[in-house]
CHARMM-style PDB file with segment names, atoms N, HN, CA, C and O in Angstrom:
ATOM      1  N   MET     1      -2.644  -7.836   5.277  1.00  0.00      PROA
ATOM      2  CA  MET     1      -1.507  -8.295   4.541  1.00  0.00      PROA
ATOM      3  C   MET     1      -0.473  -7.180   4.555  1.00  0.00      PROA
ATOM      4  O   MET     1      -0.820  -6.001   4.491  1.00  0.00      PROA
ATOM      5  N   LYS     2       0.775  -7.550   4.636  1.00  0.00      PROA
ATOM      6  HN  LYS     2       1.057  -8.508   4.688  1.00  0.00      PROA
ATOM      7  CA  LYS     2       1.874  -6.593   4.601  1.00  0.00      PROA
ATOM      8  C   LYS     2       2.792  -6.960   3.443  1.00  0.00      PROA
ATOM      9  O   LYS     2       3.104  -8.131   3.230  1.00  0.00      PROA
ATOM     10  N   THR     3       3.219  -5.945   2.700  1.00  0.00      PROA
ATOM     11  HN  THR     3       2.965  -4.993   2.873  1.00  0.00      PROA
ATOM     12  CA  THR     3       4.112  -6.194   1.574  1.00  0.00      PROA
ATOM     13  C   THR     3       5.048  -5.010   1.388  1.00  0.00      PROA
ATOM     14  O   THR     3       4.765  -3.907   1.854  1.00  0.00      PROA
ATOM     15  N   GLY     4       6.155  -5.239   0.712  1.00  0.00      PROA
ATOM     16  HN  GLY     4       6.386  -6.135   0.333  1.00  0.00      PROA
ATOM     17  CA  GLY     4       7.123  -4.178   0.456  1.00  0.00      PROA
ATOM     18  C   GLY     4       7.324  -3.980  -1.026  1.00  0.00      PROA
ATOM     19  O   GLY     4       7.196  -4.915  -1.816  1.00  0.00      PROA
ATOM     20  N   ILE     5       7.640  -2.754  -1.394  1.00  0.00      PROA
ATOM     21  HN  ILE     5       7.744  -1.995  -0.752  1.00  0.00      PROA
ATOM     22  CA  ILE     5       7.946  -2.419  -2.779  1.00  0.00      PROA
ATOM     23  C   ILE     5       9.451  -2.162  -2.830  1.00  0.00      PROA
ATOM     24  O   ILE     5       9.950  -1.205  -2.239  1.00  0.00      PROA
ATOM     25  N   ILE     6      10.162  -3.029  -3.543  1.00  0.00      PROA
ATOM     26  HN  ILE     6       9.757  -3.807  -4.023  1.00  0.00      PROA
ATOM     27  CA  ILE     6      11.623  -2.910  -3.615  1.00  0.00      PROA
ATOM     28  C   ILE     6      12.053  -2.834  -5.074  1.00  0.00      PROA
ATOM     29  O   ILE     6      11.310  -3.226  -5.973  1.00  0.00      PROA
ATOM     30  N   GLY     7      13.248  -2.331  -5.293  1.00  0.00      PROA
ATOM     31  HN  GLY     7      13.851  -2.013  -4.562  1.00  0.00      PROA
ATOM     32  CA  GLY     7      13.780  -2.261  -6.651  1.00  0.00      PROA
ATOM     33  C   GLY     7      14.948  -1.301  -6.735  1.00  0.00      PROA
ATOM     34  O   GLY     7      15.380  -0.721  -5.738  1.00  0.00      PROA
ATOM     35  N   LEU     8      15.443  -1.151  -7.940  1.00  0.00      PROA
ATOM     36  HN  LEU     8      15.093  -1.622  -8.750  1.00  0.00      PROA
ATOM     37  CA  LEU     8      16.566  -0.267  -8.196  1.00  0.00      PROA
ATOM     38  C   LEU     8      16.140   1.194  -8.075  1.00  0.00      PROA
ATOM     39  O   LEU     8      14.947   1.497  -8.106  1.00  0.00      PROA
ATOM     40  N   PRO     9      17.109   2.099  -7.938  1.00  0.00      PROA
ATOM     41  CA  PRO     9      16.777   3.521  -7.856  1.00  0.00      PROA
ATOM     42  C   PRO     9      16.123   4.029  -9.138  1.00  0.00      PROA
ATOM     43  O   PRO     9      16.438   3.566 -10.234  1.00  0.00      PROA
ATOM     44  N   GLN    10      15.216   4.982  -8.989  1.00  0.00      PROA
ATOM     45  HN  GLN    10      14.960   5.359  -8.099  1.00  0.00      PROA
ATOM     46  CA  GLN    10      14.594   5.695 -10.099  1.00  0.00      PROA
ATOM     47  C   GLN    10      13.795   4.813 -11.058  1.00  0.00      PROA
ATOM     48  O   GLN    10      13.794   5.059 -12.264  1.00  0.00      PROA
ATOM     49  N   VAL    11      13.108   3.778 -10.532  1.00  0.00      PROA
ATOM     50  HN  VAL    11      13.109   3.578  -9.552  1.00  0.00      PROA
ATOM     51  CA  VAL    11      12.284   2.912 -11.396  1.00  0.00      PROA
ATOM     52  C   VAL    11      10.791   3.101 -11.150  1.00  0.00      PROA
ATOM     53  O   VAL    11       9.977   2.485 -11.838  1.00  0.00      PROA
ATOM     54  N   GLY    12      10.410   3.943 -10.179  1.00  0.00      PROA
ATOM     55  HN  GLY    12      11.071   4.444  -9.620  1.00  0.00      PROA
ATOM     56  CA  GLY    12       9.003   4.237  -9.949  1.00  0.00      PROA
ATOM     57  C   GLY    12       8.391   3.592  -8.726  1.00  0.00      PROA
ATOM     58  O   GLY    12       7.168   3.471  -8.645  1.00  0.00      PROA
ATOM     59  N   LYS    13       9.205   3.174  -7.775  1.00  0.00      PROA
ATOM     60  HN  LYS    13      10.198   3.272  -7.841  1.00  0.00      PROA
ATOM     61  CA  LYS    13       8.678   2.546  -6.559  1.00  0.00      PROA
ATOM     62  C   LYS    13       7.794   3.504  -5.771  1.00  0.00      PROA
ATOM     63  O   LYS    13       6.698   3.140  -5.347  1.00  0.00      PROA
ATOM     64  N   THR    14       8.271   4.718  -5.580  1.00  0.00      PROA
ATOM     65  HN  THR    14       9.162   5.013  -5.925  1.00  0.00      PROA
ATOM     66  CA  THR    14       7.507   5.694  -4.806  1.00  0.00      PROA
ATOM     67  C   THR    14       6.259   6.119  -5.559  1.00  0.00      PROA
ATOM     68  O   THR    14       5.219   6.352  -4.943  1.00  0.00      PROA
ATOM     69  N   SER    15       6.341   6.223  -6.872  1.00  0.00      PROA
ATOM     70  HN  SER    15       7.186   6.034  -7.372  1.00  0.00      PROA
ATOM     71  CA  SER    15       5.146   6.557  -7.670  1.00  0.00      PROA
ATOM     72  C   SER    15       4.088   5.474  -7.517  1.00  0.00      PROA
ATOM     73  O   SER    15       2.909   5.779  -7.342  1.00  0.00      PROA
ATOM     74  N   LEU    16       4.498   4.217  -7.581  1.00  0.00      PROA
ATOM     75  HN  LEU    16       5.456   3.969  -7.723  1.00  0.00      PROA
ATOM     76  CA  LEU    16       3.565   3.109  -7.386  1.00  0.00      PROA
ATOM     77  C   LEU    16       2.986   3.144  -5.982  1.00  0.00      PROA
ATOM     78  O   LEU    16       1.790   2.920  -5.794  1.00  0.00      PROA
ATOM     79  N   PHE    17       3.831   3.425  -4.994  1.00  0.00      PROA
ATOM     80  HN  PHE    17       4.802   3.607  -5.146  1.00  0.00      PROA
ATOM     81  CA  PHE    17       3.390   3.531  -3.607  1.00  0.00      PROA
ATOM     82  C   PHE    17       2.324   4.615  -3.468  1.00  0.00      PROA
ATOM     83  O   PHE    17       1.305   4.400  -2.812  1.00  0.00      PROA
ATOM     84  N   LYS    18       2.550   5.771  -4.077  1.00  0.00      PROA
ATOM     85  HN  LYS    18       3.378   5.946  -4.610  1.00  0.00      PROA
ATOM     86  CA  LYS    18       1.591   6.881  -4.011  1.00  0.00      PROA
ATOM     87  C   LYS    18       0.255   6.492  -4.643  1.00  0.00      PROA
ATOM     88  O   LYS    18      -0.806   6.818  -4.112  1.00  0.00      PROA
ATOM     89  N   ILE    19       0.312   5.796  -5.776  1.00  0.00      PROA
ATOM     90  HN  ILE    19       1.174   5.531  -6.207  1.00  0.00      PROA
ATOM     91  CA  ILE    19      -0.911   5.389  -6.464  1.00  0.00      PROA
ATOM     92  C   ILE    19      -1.709   4.401  -5.617  1.00  0.00      PROA
ATOM     93  O   ILE    19      -2.926   4.537  -5.489  1.00  0.00      PROA
ATOM     94  N   LEU    20      -1.041   3.422  -5.045  1.00  0.00      PROA
ATOM     95  HN  LEU    20      -0.053   3.312  -5.149  1.00  0.00      PROA
ATOM     96  CA  LEU    20      -1.723   2.380  -4.281  1.00  0.00      PROA
ATOM     97  C   LEU    20      -2.289   2.884  -2.959  1.00  0.00      PROA
ATOM     98  O   LEU    20      -3.384   2.487  -2.560  1.00  0.00      PROA
ATOM     99  N   THR    21      -1.551   3.751  -2.281  1.00  0.00      PROA
ATOM    100  HN  THR    21      -0.661   4.073  -2.605  1.00  0.00      PROA
ATOM    101  CA  THR    21      -1.955   4.171  -0.937  1.00  0.00      PROA
ATOM    102  C   THR    21      -2.597   5.551  -0.897  1.00  0.00      PROA
ATOM    103  O   THR    21      -3.117   5.959   0.142  1.00  0.00      PROA
ATOM    104  N   LYS    22      -2.569   6.270  -2.004  1.00  0.00      PROA
ATOM    105  HN  LYS    22      -2.147   5.939  -2.848  1.00  0.00      PROA
ATOM    106  CA  LYS    22      -3.080   7.648  -2.063  1.00  0.00      PROA
ATOM    107  C   LYS    22      -2.384   8.527  -1.029  1.00  0.00      PROA
ATOM    108  O   LYS    22      -2.977   9.460  -0.488  1.00  0.00      PROA
ATOM    109  N   ALA    23      -1.116   8.216  -0.765  1.00  0.00      PROA
ATOM    110  HN  ALA    23      -0.634   7.458  -1.204  1.00  0.00      PROA
ATOM    111  CA  ALA    23      -0.319   8.964   0.210  1.00  0.00      PROA
ATOM    112  C   ALA    23       0.330  10.160  -0.460  1.00  0.00      PROA
ATOM    113  O   ALA    23       0.615  10.142  -1.658  1.00  0.00      PROA
ATOM    114  N   HSD    24       0.557  11.194   0.327  1.00  0.00      PROA
ATOM    115  HN  HSD    24       0.325  11.209   1.299  1.00  0.00      PROA
ATOM    116  CA  HSD    24       1.256  12.381  -0.151  1.00  0.00      PROA
ATOM    117  C   HSD    24       2.671  12.335   0.412  1.00  0.00      PROA
ATOM    118  O   HSD    24       2.912  12.734   1.551  1.00  0.00      PROA
ATOM    119  N   VAL    25       3.606  11.841  -0.403  1.00  0.00      PROA
ATOM    120  HN  VAL    25       3.411  11.517  -1.328  1.00  0.00      PROA
ATOM    121  CA  VAL    25       4.995  11.698   0.023  1.00  0.00      PROA
ATOM    122  C   VAL    25       5.788  12.826  -0.620  1.00  0.00      PROA
ATOM    123  O   VAL    25       5.703  13.048  -1.828  1.00  0.00      PROA
ATOM    124  N   ASP    26       6.564  13.540   0.201  1.00  0.00      PROA
ATOM    125  HN  ASP    26       6.633  13.360   1.182  1.00  0.00      PROA
ATOM    126  CA  ASP    26       7.340  14.649  -0.343  1.00  0.00      PROA
ATOM    127  C   ASP    26       8.544  14.150  -1.136  1.00  0.00      PROA
ATOM    128  O   ASP    26       9.098  13.090  -0.845  1.00  0.00      PROA
ATOM    129  N   ALA    27       8.932  14.911  -2.120  1.00  0.00      PROA
ATOM    130  HN  ALA    27       8.482  15.772  -2.356  1.00  0.00      PROA
ATOM    131  CA  ALA    27      10.056  14.536  -2.981  1.00  0.00      PROA
ATOM    132  C   ALA    27      11.380  14.606  -2.227  1.00  0.00      PROA
ATOM    133  O   ALA    27      12.350  13.967  -2.634  1.00  0.00      PROA
ATOM    134  N   GLY    28      11.438  15.363  -1.146  1.00  0.00      PROA
ATOM    135  HN  GLY    28      10.650  15.882  -0.815  1.00  0.00      PROA
ATOM    136  CA  GLY    28      12.665  15.496  -0.372  1.00  0.00      PROA
ATOM    137  C   GLY    28      12.961  14.288   0.494  1.00  0.00      PROA
ATOM    138  O   GLY    28      13.988  14.251   1.172  1.00  0.00      PROA
ATOM    139  N   GLY    29      12.083  13.303   0.484  1.00  0.00      PROA
ATOM    140  HN  GLY    29      11.249  13.333  -0.066  1.00  0.00      PROA
ATOM    141  CA  GLY    29      12.256  12.125   1.321  1.00  0.00      PROA
ATOM    142  C   GLY    29      13.033  11.025   0.637  1.00  0.00      PROA
ATOM    143  O   GLY    29      12.868   9.852   0.974  1.00  0.00      PROA
ATOM    144  N   TYR    30      13.880  11.375  -0.319  1.00  0.00      PROA
ATOM    145  HN  TYR    30      14.015  12.328  -0.593  1.00  0.00      PROA
ATOM    146  CA  TYR    30      14.645  10.371  -1.055  1.00  0.00      PROA
ATOM    147  C   TYR    30      15.538   9.585  -0.107  1.00  0.00      PROA
ATOM    148  O   TYR    30      16.236  10.166   0.724  1.00  0.00      PROA
ATOM    149  N   GLY    31      15.515   8.285  -0.232  1.00  0.00      PROA
ATOM    150  HN  GLY    31      14.948   7.813  -0.907  1.00  0.00      PROA
ATOM    151  CA  GLY    31      16.349   7.425   0.594  1.00  0.00      PROA
ATOM    152  C   GLY    31      15.702   7.011   1.900  1.00  0.00      PROA
ATOM    153  O   GLY    31      16.344   6.365   2.728  1.00  0.00      PROA
ATOM    154  N   LYS    32      14.441   7.371   2.101  1.00  0.00      PROA
ATOM    155  HN  LYS    32      13.919   7.896   1.429  1.00  0.00      PROA
ATOM    156  CA  LYS    32      13.735   7.008   3.324  1.00  0.00      PROA
ATOM    157  C   LYS    32      12.647   5.987   3.020  1.00  0.00      PROA
ATOM    158  O   LYS    32      12.160   5.897   1.892  1.00  0.00      PROA
ATOM    159  N   GLU    33      12.278   5.230   4.024  1.00  0.00      PROA
ATOM    160  HN  GLU    33      12.673   5.303   4.940  1.00  0.00      PROA
ATOM    161  CA  GLU    33      11.157   4.292   3.895  1.00  0.00      PROA
ATOM    162  C   GLU    33       9.857   5.039   4.133  1.00  0.00      PROA
ATOM    163  O   GLU    33       9.794   5.963   4.944  1.00  0.00      PROA
ATOM    164  N   HSD    34       8.821   4.629   3.417  1.00  0.00      PROA
ATOM    165  HN  HSD    34       8.872   3.878   2.758  1.00  0.00      PROA
ATOM    166  CA  HSD    34       7.495   5.200   3.609  1.00  0.00      PROA
ATOM    167  C   HSD    34       6.535   4.065   3.932  1.00  0.00      PROA
ATOM    168  O   HSD    34       6.631   2.978   3.362  1.00  0.00      PROA
ATOM    169  N   LEU    35       5.611   4.324   4.848  1.00  0.00      PROA
ATOM    170  HN  LEU    35       5.533   5.207   5.311  1.00  0.00      PROA
ATOM    171  CA  LEU    35       4.600   3.347   5.225  1.00  0.00      PROA
ATOM    172  C   LEU    35       3.233   3.865   4.804  1.00  0.00      PROA
ATOM    173  O   LEU    35       2.943   5.053   4.943  1.00  0.00      PROA
ATOM    174  N   GLY    36       2.384   2.962   4.282  1.00  0.00      PROA
ATOM    175  HN  GLY    36       2.620   1.997   4.169  1.00  0.00      PROA
ATOM    176  CA  GLY    36       1.049   3.363   3.886  1.00  0.00      PROA
ATOM    177  C   GLY    36       0.099   2.178   3.880  1.00  0.00      PROA
ATOM    178  O   GLY    36       0.526   1.024   3.846  1.00  0.00      PROA
ATOM    179  N   VAL    37      -1.193   2.476   3.914  1.00  0.00      PROA
ATOM    180  HN  VAL    37      -1.539   3.413   3.942  1.00  0.00      PROA
ATOM    181  CA  VAL    37      -2.221   1.432   3.933  1.00  0.00      PROA
ATOM    182  C   VAL    37      -3.191   1.688   2.783  1.00  0.00      PROA
ATOM    183  O   VAL    37      -3.632   2.816   2.565  1.00  0.00      PROA
ATOM    184  N   ALA    38      -3.513   0.631   2.057  1.00  0.00      PROA
ATOM    185  HN  ALA    38      -3.155  -0.286   2.233  1.00  0.00      PROA
ATOM    186  CA  ALA    38      -4.510   0.708   0.992  1.00  0.00      PROA
ATOM    187  C   ALA    38      -5.701  -0.148   1.399  1.00  0.00      PROA
ATOM    188  O   ALA    38      -5.549  -1.326   1.722  1.00  0.00      PROA
ATOM    189  N   LYS    39      -6.870   0.443   1.380  1.00  0.00      PROA
ATOM    190  HN  LYS    39      -6.994   1.400   1.117  1.00  0.00      PROA
ATOM    191  CA  LYS    39      -8.086  -0.309   1.688  1.00  0.00      PROA
ATOM    192  C   LYS    39      -8.604  -0.935   0.407  1.00  0.00      PROA
ATOM    193  O   LYS    39      -8.541  -0.334  -0.665  1.00  0.00      PROA
ATOM    194  N   VAL    40      -9.116  -2.148   0.533  1.00  0.00      PROA
ATOM    195  HN  VAL    40      -9.168  -2.637   1.404  1.00  0.00      PROA
ATOM    196  CA  VAL    40      -9.607  -2.892  -0.621  1.00  0.00      PROA
ATOM    197  C   VAL    40     -11.116  -3.067  -0.479  1.00  0.00      PROA
ATOM    198  O   VAL    40     -11.575  -3.996   0.185  1.00  0.00      PROA
ATOM    199  N   PRO    41     -11.889  -2.173  -1.102  1.00  0.00      PROA
ATOM    200  CA  PRO    41     -13.345  -2.299  -0.994  1.00  0.00      PROA
ATOM    201  C   PRO    41     -13.851  -3.471  -1.831  1.00  0.00      PROA
ATOM    202  O   PRO    41     -13.287  -3.782  -2.880  1.00  0.00      PROA
ATOM    203  N   ASP    42     -14.912  -4.116  -1.365  1.00  0.00      PROA
ATOM    204  HN  ASP    42     -15.371  -3.863  -0.513  1.00  0.00      PROA
ATOM    205  CA  ASP    42     -15.499  -5.239  -2.092  1.00  0.00      PROA
ATOM    206  C   ASP    42     -17.012  -5.201  -1.893  1.00  0.00      PROA
ATOM    207  O   ASP    42     -17.513  -5.453  -0.797  1.00  0.00      PROA
ATOM    208  N   ALA    43     -17.720  -4.888  -2.954  1.00  0.00      PROA
ATOM    209  HN  ALA    43     -17.313  -4.684  -3.845  1.00  0.00      PROA
ATOM    210  CA  ALA    43     -19.181  -4.781  -2.887  1.00  0.00      PROA
ATOM    211  C   ALA    43     -19.821  -6.111  -2.495  1.00  0.00      PROA
ATOM    212  O   ALA    43     -20.895  -6.127  -1.892  1.00  0.00      PROA
ATOM    213  N   ARG    44     -19.176  -7.214  -2.831  1.00  0.00      PROA
ATOM    214  HN  ARG    44     -18.304  -7.201  -3.321  1.00  0.00      PROA
ATOM    215  CA  ARG    44     -19.732  -8.536  -2.487  1.00  0.00      PROA
ATOM    216  C   ARG    44     -19.813  -8.716  -0.980  1.00  0.00      PROA
ATOM    217  O   ARG    44     -20.756  -9.323  -0.472  1.00  0.00      PROA
ATOM    218  N   LEU    45     -18.820  -8.185  -0.264  1.00  0.00      PROA
ATOM    219  HN  LEU    45     -18.055  -7.691  -0.677  1.00  0.00      PROA
ATOM    220  CA  LEU    45     -18.824  -8.288   1.200  1.00  0.00      PROA
ATOM    221  C   LEU    45     -19.998  -7.514   1.786  1.00  0.00      PROA
ATOM    222  O   LEU    45     -20.646  -7.966   2.730  1.00  0.00      PROA
ATOM    223  N   ASP    46     -20.263  -6.342   1.215  1.00  0.00      PROA
ATOM    224  HN  ASP    46     -19.737  -5.974   0.448  1.00  0.00      PROA
ATOM    225  CA  ASP    46     -21.402  -5.543   1.683  1.00  0.00      PROA
ATOM    226  C   ASP    46     -22.727  -6.263   1.434  1.00  0.00      PROA
ATOM    227  O   ASP    46     -23.632  -6.201   2.266  1.00  0.00      PROA
ATOM    228  N   GLN    47     -22.844  -6.941   0.299  1.00  0.00      PROA
ATOM    229  HN  GLN    47     -22.109  -6.991  -0.377  1.00  0.00      PROA
ATOM    230  CA  GLN    47     -24.065  -7.690  -0.005  1.00  0.00      PROA
ATOM    231  C   GLN    47     -24.253  -8.859   0.955  1.00  0.00      PROA
ATOM    232  O   GLN    47     -25.366  -9.119   1.414  1.00  0.00      PROA
ATOM    233  N   LEU    48     -23.173  -9.556   1.254  1.00  0.00      PROA
ATOM    234  HN  LEU    48     -22.269  -9.345   0.881  1.00  0.00      PROA
ATOM    235  CA  LEU    48     -23.255 -10.665   2.208  1.00  0.00      PROA
ATOM    236  C   LEU    48     -23.605 -10.166   3.604  1.00  0.00      PROA
ATOM    237  O   LEU    48     -24.372 -10.805   4.324  1.00  0.00      PROA
ATOM    238  N   ALA    49     -23.039  -9.025   3.982  1.00  0.00      PROA
ATOM    239  HN  ALA    49     -22.416  -8.506   3.397  1.00  0.00      PROA
ATOM    240  CA  ALA    49     -23.336  -8.456   5.302  1.00  0.00      PROA
ATOM    241  C   ALA    49     -24.805  -8.070   5.404  1.00  0.00      PROA
ATOM    242  O   ALA    49     -25.412  -8.208   6.465  1.00  0.00      PROA
ATOM    243  N   ALA    50     -25.378  -7.587   4.305  1.00  0.00      PROA
ATOM    244  HN  ALA    50     -24.885  -7.475   3.443  1.00  0.00      PROA
ATOM    245  CA  ALA    50     -26.799  -7.229   4.316  1.00  0.00      PROA
ATOM    246  C   ALA    50     -27.675  -8.470   4.500  1.00  0.00      PROA
ATOM    247  O   ALA    50     -28.744  -8.391   5.106  1.00  0.00      PROA
ATOM    248  N   LEU    51     -27.229  -9.602   3.985  1.00  0.00      PROA
ATOM    249  HN  LEU    51     -26.361  -9.666   3.493  1.00  0.00      PROA
ATOM    250  CA  LEU    51     -27.997 -10.841   4.107  1.00  0.00      PROA
ATOM    251  C   LEU    51     -27.885 -11.475   5.494  1.00  0.00      PROA
ATOM    252  O   LEU    51     -28.875 -11.959   6.044  1.00  0.00      PROA
ATOM    253  N   TYR    52     -26.674 -11.470   6.053  1.00  0.00      PROA
ATOM    254  HN  TYR    52     -25.870 -11.077   5.607  1.00  0.00      PROA
ATOM    255  CA  TYR    52     -26.418 -12.235   7.276  1.00  0.00      PROA
ATOM    256  C   TYR    52     -26.272 -11.392   8.542  1.00  0.00      PROA
ATOM    257  O   TYR    52     -26.215 -11.954   9.635  1.00  0.00      PROA
ATOM    258  N   ASN    53     -26.210 -10.076   8.432  1.00  0.00      PROA
ATOM    259  HN  ASN    53     -26.256  -9.620   7.544  1.00  0.00      PROA
ATOM    260  CA  ASN    53     -26.092  -9.178   9.583  1.00  0.00      PROA
ATOM    261  C   ASN    53     -25.029  -9.623  10.588  1.00  0.00      PROA
ATOM    262  O   ASN    53     -25.365  -9.969  11.721  1.00  0.00      PROA
ATOM    263  N   PRO    54     -23.754  -9.621  10.195  1.00  0.00      PROA
ATOM    264  CA  PRO    54     -22.703 -10.035  11.127  1.00  0.00      PROA
ATOM    265  C   PRO    54     -22.518  -9.005  12.237  1.00  0.00      PROA
ATOM    266  O   PRO    54     -22.901  -7.844  12.094  1.00  0.00      PROA
ATOM    267  N   LYS    55     -21.921  -9.451  13.352  1.00  0.00      PROA
ATOM    268  HN  LYS    55     -21.609 -10.394  13.469  1.00  0.00      PROA
ATOM    269  CA  LYS    55     -21.643  -8.534  14.460  1.00  0.00      PROA
ATOM    270  C   LYS    55     -20.576  -7.517  14.066  1.00  0.00      PROA
ATOM    271  O   LYS    55     -20.588  -6.373  14.521  1.00  0.00      PROA
ATOM    272  N   LYS    56     -19.659  -7.957  13.215  1.00  0.00      PROA
ATOM    273  HN  LYS    56     -19.650  -8.887  12.846  1.00  0.00      PROA
ATOM    274  CA  LYS    56     -18.565  -7.087  12.825  1.00  0.00      PROA
ATOM    275  C   LYS    56     -18.318  -7.243  11.327  1.00  0.00      PROA
ATOM    276  O   LYS    56     -18.356  -8.355  10.801  1.00  0.00      PROA
ATOM    277  N   LEU    57     -18.067  -6.140  10.647  1.00  0.00      PROA
ATOM    278  HN  LEU    57     -18.036  -5.236  11.074  1.00  0.00      PROA
ATOM    279  CA  LEU    57     -17.766  -6.158   9.217  1.00  0.00      PROA
ATOM    280  C   LEU    57     -16.400  -5.515   9.030  1.00  0.00      PROA
ATOM    281  O   LEU    57     -16.188  -4.364   9.412  1.00  0.00      PROA
ATOM    282  N   MET    58     -15.477  -6.262   8.443  1.00  0.00      PROA
ATOM    283  HN  MET    58     -15.648  -7.197   8.132  1.00  0.00      PROA
ATOM    284  CA  MET    58     -14.110  -5.770   8.308  1.00  0.00      PROA
ATOM    285  C   MET    58     -13.645  -5.936   6.868  1.00  0.00      PROA
ATOM    286  O   MET    58     -13.521  -7.056   6.371  1.00  0.00      PROA
ATOM    287  N   HSD    59     -13.388  -4.813   6.201  1.00  0.00      PROA
ATOM    288  HN  HSD    59     -13.488  -3.904   6.604  1.00  0.00      PROA
ATOM    289  CA  HSD    59     -12.855  -4.860   4.845  1.00  0.00      PROA
ATOM    290  C   HSD    59     -11.356  -5.130   4.896  1.00  0.00      PROA
ATOM    291  O   HSD    59     -10.699  -4.873   5.905  1.00  0.00      PROA
ATOM    292  N   VAL    60     -10.837  -5.643   3.812  1.00  0.00      PROA
ATOM    293  HN  VAL    60     -11.371  -5.851   2.993  1.00  0.00      PROA
ATOM    294  CA  VAL    60      -9.414  -5.984   3.732  1.00  0.00      PROA
ATOM    295  C   VAL    60      -8.589  -4.714   3.548  1.00  0.00      PROA
ATOM    296  O   VAL    60      -9.023  -3.772   2.885  1.00  0.00      PROA
ATOM    297  N   SER    61      -7.404  -4.698   4.135  1.00  0.00      PROA
ATOM    298  HN  SER    61      -7.051  -5.464   4.673  1.00  0.00      PROA
ATOM    299  CA  SER    61      -6.456  -3.617   3.899  1.00  0.00      PROA
ATOM    300  C   SER    61      -5.075  -4.233   3.685  1.00  0.00      PROA
ATOM    301  O   SER    61      -4.759  -5.296   4.219  1.00  0.00      PROA
ATOM    302  N   VAL    62      -4.271  -3.542   2.896  1.00  0.00      PROA
ATOM    303  HN  VAL    62      -4.528  -2.678   2.462  1.00  0.00      PROA
ATOM    304  CA  VAL    62      -2.919  -3.992   2.595  1.00  0.00      PROA
ATOM    305  C   VAL    62      -1.955  -2.908   3.056  1.00  0.00      PROA
ATOM    306  O   VAL    62      -2.105  -1.739   2.699  1.00  0.00      PROA
ATOM    307  N   GLU    63      -0.966  -3.302   3.852  1.00  0.00      PROA
ATOM    308  HN  GLU    63      -0.844  -4.251   4.143  1.00  0.00      PROA
ATOM    309  CA  GLU    63       0.051  -2.365   4.320  1.00  0.00      PROA
ATOM    310  C   GLU    63       1.256  -2.451   3.384  1.00  0.00      PROA
ATOM    311  O   GLU    63       1.801  -3.528   3.145  1.00  0.00      PROA
ATOM    312  N   PHE    64       1.656  -1.295   2.862  1.00  0.00      PROA
ATOM    313  HN  PHE    64       1.213  -0.420   3.056  1.00  0.00      PROA
ATOM    314  CA  PHE    64       2.794  -1.228   1.945  1.00  0.00      PROA
ATOM    315  C   PHE    64       3.948  -0.493   2.599  1.00  0.00      PROA
ATOM    316  O   PHE    64       3.756   0.468   3.344  1.00  0.00      PROA
ATOM    317  N   VAL    65       5.157  -0.969   2.304  1.00  0.00      PROA
ATOM    318  HN  VAL    65       5.313  -1.750   1.699  1.00  0.00      PROA
ATOM    319  CA  VAL    65       6.378  -0.280   2.704  1.00  0.00      PROA
ATOM    320  C   VAL    65       7.138   0.024   1.427  1.00  0.00      PROA
ATOM    321  O   VAL    65       7.457  -0.878   0.653  1.00  0.00      PROA
ATOM    322  N   ASP    66       7.425   1.302   1.211  1.00  0.00      PROA
ATOM    323  HN  ASP    66       7.165   2.035   1.839  1.00  0.00      PROA
ATOM    324  CA  ASP    66       8.240   1.735   0.078  1.00  0.00      PROA
ATOM    325  C   ASP    66       9.675   1.730   0.581  1.00  0.00      PROA
ATOM    326  O   ASP    66      10.100   2.662   1.265  1.00  0.00      PROA
ATOM    327  N   VAL    67      10.418   0.692   0.249  1.00  0.00      PROA
ATOM    328  HN  VAL    67      10.073  -0.065  -0.306  1.00  0.00      PROA
ATOM    329  CA  VAL    67      11.771   0.500   0.757  1.00  0.00      PROA
ATOM    330  C   VAL    67      12.744   1.350  -0.044  1.00  0.00      PROA
ATOM    331  O   VAL    67      12.683   1.386  -1.273  1.00  0.00      PROA
ATOM    332  N   ALA    68      13.631   2.028   0.649  1.00  0.00      PROA
ATOM    333  HN  ALA    68      13.680   1.999   1.648  1.00  0.00      PROA
ATOM    334  CA  ALA    68      14.635   2.853  -0.022  1.00  0.00      PROA
ATOM    335  C   ALA    68      15.547   1.972  -0.863  1.00  0.00      PROA
ATOM    336  O   ALA    68      15.959   0.895  -0.432  1.00  0.00      PROA
ATOM    337  N   ALA    69      15.858   2.439  -2.064  1.00  0.00      PROA
ATOM    338  HN  ALA    69      15.524   3.314  -2.414  1.00  0.00      PROA
ATOM    339  CA  ALA    69      16.702   1.666  -2.987  1.00  0.00      PROA
ATOM    340  C   ALA    69      18.160   1.738  -2.561  1.00  0.00      PROA
ATOM    341  O   ALA    69      18.626   2.737  -2.013  1.00  0.00      PROA
ATOM    342  N   SER    70      18.850   0.664  -2.827  1.00  0.00      PROA
ATOM    343  HN  SER    70      18.471  -0.148  -3.273  1.00  0.00      PROA
ATOM    344  CA  SER    70      20.290   0.669  -2.597  1.00  0.00      PROA
ATOM    345  C   SER    70      20.973   0.665  -3.965  1.00  0.00      PROA
ATOM    346  O   SER    70      20.685  -0.192  -4.800  1.00  0.00      PROA
ATOM    347  N   ALA    71      21.858   1.601  -4.191  1.00  0.00      PROA
ATOM    348  HN  ALA    71      22.091   2.297  -3.512  1.00  0.00      PROA
ATOM    349  CA  ALA    71      22.517   1.735  -5.483  1.00  0.00      PROA
ATOM    350  C   ALA    71      23.760   0.860  -5.518  1.00  0.00      PROA
ATOM    351  O   ALA    71      24.874   1.350  -5.701  1.00  0.00      PROA
ATOM    352  N   ARG    72      23.561  -0.422  -5.343  1.00  0.00      PROA
ATOM    353  HN  ARG    72      22.656  -0.821  -5.195  1.00  0.00      PROA
ATOM    354  CA  ARG    72      24.683  -1.361  -5.296  1.00  0.00      PROA
ATOM    355  C   ARG    72      24.946  -1.888  -6.696  1.00  0.00      PROA
ATOM    356  O   ARG    72      24.021  -2.327  -7.378  1.00  0.00      PROA
ATOM    357  N   ARG    73      26.182  -1.848  -7.124  1.00  0.00      PROA
ATOM    358  HN  ARG    73      26.934  -1.490  -6.570  1.00  0.00      PROA
ATOM    359  CA  ARG    73      26.557  -2.366  -8.444  1.00  0.00      PROA
ATOM    360  C   ARG    73      27.546  -3.489  -8.283  1.00  0.00      PROA
ATOM    361  O   ARG    73      28.273  -3.560  -7.292  1.00  0.00      PROA
ATOM    362  N   ARG    74      27.568  -4.362  -9.259  1.00  0.00      PROA
ATOM    363  HN  ARG    74      26.977  -4.304 -10.064  1.00  0.00      PROA
ATOM    364  CA  ARG    74      28.518  -5.486  -9.214  1.00  0.00      PROA
ATOM    365  C   ARG    74      29.740  -5.168 -10.028  1.00  0.00      PROA
ATOM    366  OT1 ARG    74      30.654  -5.987 -10.114  1.00  0.00      PROA
TER     367      ARG     74
END
């Protein structure tokens, strides 16, 4: 799954991005897009794999884009 984090400036988009992806984003990257992947572990999948022995086991991952804010006012 791919998703983007958008919003107004200084509302915590990059902080949320860091928490979700465990990425180390430098503070000097203001105004830039950041890409990251969060893996979603699920113990139920491991239990099912132990029962059925699939050829391939693939956990879910979510790709996040921290979109740079635009300071547009009306």
